[in-house]
C-alpha positions, 0 to 999 in steps of 0.5 A, spaced: 676 196 240 669 194 236 663 194 242 656 191 239 650 194 240 648 189 246 655 191 249 652 199 248 646 198 250 647 194 256 653 198 258 648 204 258 642 202 261 647 200 267 649 207 268 642 209 268 640 204 272 645 206 277 643 214 277 636 213 278 638 208 284 641 214 287 636 219 286 631 214 289 635 215 295 636 221 294 628 223 294 627 217 300 632 221 305 629 227 303 621 224 304 624 222 311 628 227 312 634 222 315 641 221 312 641 213 313 634 210 311 636 202 311 642 201 316 646 197 310 647 204 307 652 206 314 653 200 318 657 204 323 653 210 323 647 206 323 649 203 330 652 209 333 644 212 332 643 205 334 646 206 341 644 213 342 637 212 342 637 207 346 641 212 351 636 216 350 630 212 351 633 211 357 634 217 360 627 219 358 626 213 362 628 216 368 625 222 367 619 219 367 621 216 373 623 222 376 617 226 375 613 221 378 617 222 384 616 230 384 608 229 384 609 225 390 614 229 394 609 234 393 604 230 396 607 229 402 609 236 402 602 238 402 599 233 406 605 234 413 604 242 412 597 241 413 598 236 419 603 242 421 598 247 421 593 243 424 597 241 430 599 249 431 591 250 432 591 244 437 596 248 442 592 254 440 586 251 444 589 246 449 593 254 452 587 257 451 583 251 456 588 250 460 586 257 462 583 259 469 578 263 465 575 258 461 569 254 465 567 246 464 562 247 458 568 252 455 573 246 455 568 241 452 567 246 446 573 247 445 575 239 446 570 238 440 573 242 436 580 239 437 577 232 436 575 234 428 583 237 428 585 229 431 580 227 425 584 231 420 590 230 422 588 222 421 586 223 414 592 226 412 596 220 416 592 216 410 593 220 405 594 217 397 597 219 391 594 219 384 595 211 384 591 210 390 597 208 393 598 210 401 603 216 402 606 214 409 604 206 409 611 204 407 612 198 403 605 197 404 602 201 400 596 198 399 593 198 406 591 205 410 598 208 414 593 209 420 587 205 423 583 206 428 579 199 432 573 199 435 575 204 441 578 209 437 586 206 439 590 208 431 595 204 430 600 204 425 599 199 419 604 200 415 613 198 416 619 202 416 621 200 409 624 206 405 624 205 397 629 208 393 628 208 385 634 210 380 633 216 377 640 216 373 645 211 372 648 213 378 643 216 382 638 213 386 632 218 390 627 216 396 621 214 394 616 215 400 617 216 408 614 211 414 609 214 418 612 213 424 617 218 422 613 224 420 608 222 426 612 221 432 611 217 438 612 221 445 617 218 450 614 219 457 618 217 463 615 215 470 617 217 477 620 210 477 624 212 470 620 207 467 620 210 459 614 208 455 613 210 447 605 214 447 602 214 439 602 221 436 595 220 435 594 217 443 597 224 445 591 228 441 586 223 444 588 224 451 589 231 450 583 232 448 579 228 453 583 232 459 580 238 455 573 234 457 574 233 464 577 240 466 584 235 467 590 241 467 595 236 469 594 233 463 592 239 458 599 242 462 602 235 459 599 235 453 601 242 451 608 239 452 608 234 448 604 238 442 612 241 441 615 234 440 609 232 435 610 238 431 618 238 431 617 231 428 613 233 423 617 239 421 623 234 420 620 231 416 618 236 412 625 239 412 626 232 409 622 233 404 624 239 402 632 236 401 629 230 397 625 235 392 631 240 391 635 233 390 630 231 384 629 238 382 637 238 380 637 231 378 631 234 374 636 239 371 642 234 370 637 230 365 635 235 361 642 237 359 644 229 358 637 229 354 639 235 349 647 232 349 644 226 346 639 229 342 645 234 339 649 229 337 643 224 334 641 230 330 648 230 327 649 223 326 642 222 322 639 228 320 639 230 313 642 237 311 637 239 306 641 244 302 646 239 301 641 233 300 637 237 294 644 240 290 647 233 290 639 231 286 639 236 282 646 234 280 643 227 279 637 229 275 642 233 271 646 227 270 640 223 269 637 227 263 644 227 260 645 220 260 638 219 256 639 224 252 646 222 249 643 215 250 638 216 245 642 219 240 647 214 240 642 209 239 640 212 232 646 212 229 647 206 224 651 204 219 648 209 213 649 214 218 657 212 218 658 212 210 654 219 210 
């Protein structure tokens, strides 16, 4: 079989080009640390990588949402705990003022302190998160949950909407609670059996007025109703604690899922450096051998053959 000089050169050039292409691919893999440089290199493997990355991005989005929920729950817990502590102090003052040993001037002084505690609780009811949203306004997060009119009467401006957000493919958690759930109303029943709801801050205002006027009936009524206010705040604190436990558990689930996805993605996508370096050295040796042999063959001519 006769092989022309052109065919010999073309074949050698093609072979060296193939080895150089493989060597360039190995160098690119080592530089990036990835097995696949272009999707066309391994379409099925590239599709699996894309799918895993999409799943991982979704888990990351859930984790970011859950982190925001946890921060909000911590803010709610802090505000409600402060209200609970203030209520304990209000009850101490009310019991002290109801004592027969206290005179009108003493009760006036205690009423001033009670008014200050009431104002602090109103401030806690209008607590905002880091984004400026009001925690206890339901879905009306752009306006204060509680507002005072010209006469000092406090009204709830929020709604009863309870918002939930997705923190997993099949899991949601509660994002908020309304002010009317945390700052409960007291139900009073008169002599005729008619029940009337009295707002959280209205109870405090009436108790403060009773202290100023030394109204023992009003003070005793207020002391009894403080327990209902405290129970409402305590129940909300318990609910916040439960939501925080749920959020912590879901955070652990997300972290485990993300770790599993990252491990699987690494197995498919990441380069085995030891294997890649060995392959590149083999390709270098093959290229050097091809270049050396071609250099020797290309110097042959008819006179070499005759000799």
